[in-house]
N, C-alpha and C positions, 0 to 999 in steps of 0.2 A: 434872757429872754422869759417871757411872761407867760402865763397860764391860757390865757385864750389863743396865744399864737399856737399851741400843740394840740387844744382840745378839740377833739370830735364833735361835730354839730348833732351827729345822730344818734341821738339818745332816745331808746323807747319810753314810753311813760303808760303807767295805768293809775287808775284811779281808783281809791281805798276799797269803793264798793263791787270793784270788778271780781270777777271770781277767780280762784286759782287756775282751773280749768281756761278761763280766758287768757289768763296771764302765760300758761305753759304754751297756748296754741301761738302766742306772740311771739316766746321764745324761740320756738319752733319755725315760724315763718321767716323772722328777721336774722337767724342764726346769730343773736347777741343772748350771753346768758344772765344777762344783767338788765333790769326794768327797774324805773324810778318811779315810785308812788308818789304823785303830785297831789294836794290839795288845791282848793280854789289860788285862782292865779299863777298856777304853775309852781309855786313854792313845793319843794322835796320835803316830804315826809318821813321817808325812807327807802329803802331799796328791797327786791327781791331777785333772788338769784336761782337758778335752776338745782342749785346744791340745796337752798331753802326748801323749794318743792319736795326734794326728794327727802330730806330729813325731817321735815316738819307737817307733811302731808302724806306722802307715799307711805313712809316708815311706819307712819302712826294708823295707816287704813282710815285716814280721813275722807270724805268724798270732795274730790276736787270741785264738783260743780256745786255744791252746797258750801265749800270754804272761801270765804272773802278774803282777800289780798291783803288788808289792814289786819288780820287776825295772824298773818306769818311774818310780816314784814321787818326787816332788821332796821333799826333807826335809834336815833336820828341818823339821817344822812351825813355822811362825812363829806367834806367841801373845802376849797380854796376859792377867795373870789378870782374873777378874770385878770384882773391885774395884780395877782399876786406872782411873786418869782417862782420859777422852777426850781431854784434852792427850797423854798416854803413848801412847796408841794412835795417834794422828796423827804423832808423832814416828817410833814405829817404820814405821810405812806410809810415811813420807818417806824415811826412811833407808834402808829397805830397797827402795823403788821398788814396793812392792806395793799394791794395791788391796782385800785382804782379809787379816783375822787371825782366828785361832782364838781364842776367849775361852773359859780353862781355869780349872774351881774350885781350890780350895787344893790337892785331892788330884791335880790335873794330869788331870782326864778333862774330856772336851769339853762345855761347857756351851753353847756356841752359836757366832757368826760375826757380825763386824763388819765392814762395809765401807765404802768411800768413799761409797758412796751413802747409807750411812747417816749420814756424818758431814755430808755436804752437806745434808741434808734436815733435821738435828737438830741439827748443833752450830752454836757461835757462826759466822757469815758470813767473818770475818776466819782463824779458824782452818781453816775448811773450804777455803777458797780456798786458803791457803797449802799446805796438806796437797797438795791437788790439783796445785797449781804444782810442788810438789818431785817427786812422782811423775811427771808428765809429763815436767820437764826431766832427771830420773835415766832413765827409761826411753829418750828420745831420745840422750841420750850414750851408753848401755849398747848400743845397737842397732848392729851393724855393717852396712855397707851390702851389700844383697843384690846378687849379681853376675846378669846375663841369662843365661840357658840359650839356648845357640844353637840354631836350627832343626836338625832330625835329618835330613839327606840322605837321599832314596829307597836302598832296599836295592842297586838296580840304579844305583848313583851313576855319574857320567861326570866327567871332568875338568874340563867347562865349567858344572858344575852350579851353579845361583845360587839363594837363595833367594827365592820369590815376593813380592811387593809386600805381600800379605796376611800374610806372617810377621812384620812390622814395624809392623804396623798396632796401633792402640791397642785393647786388650781391656778393656771397661769391666767386666766381671766380675771380671777381675785386678786392676784398679786398685781398683776397691772392696774385695776381700778385703784386698789390701795396705795399704791405708786402715783396716780392722778390726783387724788384725793390730797396727798401730802405735796402736792405742789411738783409733781414731776411731769413727764412729757407723755403722752399717749402717741405711741406709735402706730397706731393702728394695725396692732397684729391680728392673725387669724387664730384663733384657738381651736384645738380638737374637739 
């Protein structure tokens, strides 16, 4: 099987000059969390994901309406050619630890997107499982452990200030978000 047979042609594109606010609106409207940043002639320069927006804009308090997409994109874009075998796509996914690859035509323009989900649904069982395992093991090795953020003392801090027991309590929403960031599944739980 070749990649063009599995690739989804529904790939959302943005220009490097678009703002992050425009990109976020497109992500929200399309329900796709990956946008391809294309230059002239539909040549991909990189990608922007919802996670990129959170980590590179929101977490740093940058103004989304003034921050350009080309300031936060991940690039260069990883891809396979449309006539490449599914085996090659799986090898690239596993080597790079990614779950999505652009599919380009011979001229280098975006033809579609192939995902790990496509491989799992349509690829050979052994190939799909091996690819998923390689991606998972690569991601778990590359993620540095996150440190806990200490509680912020009150503004009128005294020398005998102690964090409340609730400050150390388990936060179910935070645990679920951490699980999703590590590649787990969000089961849309309601939190107290």
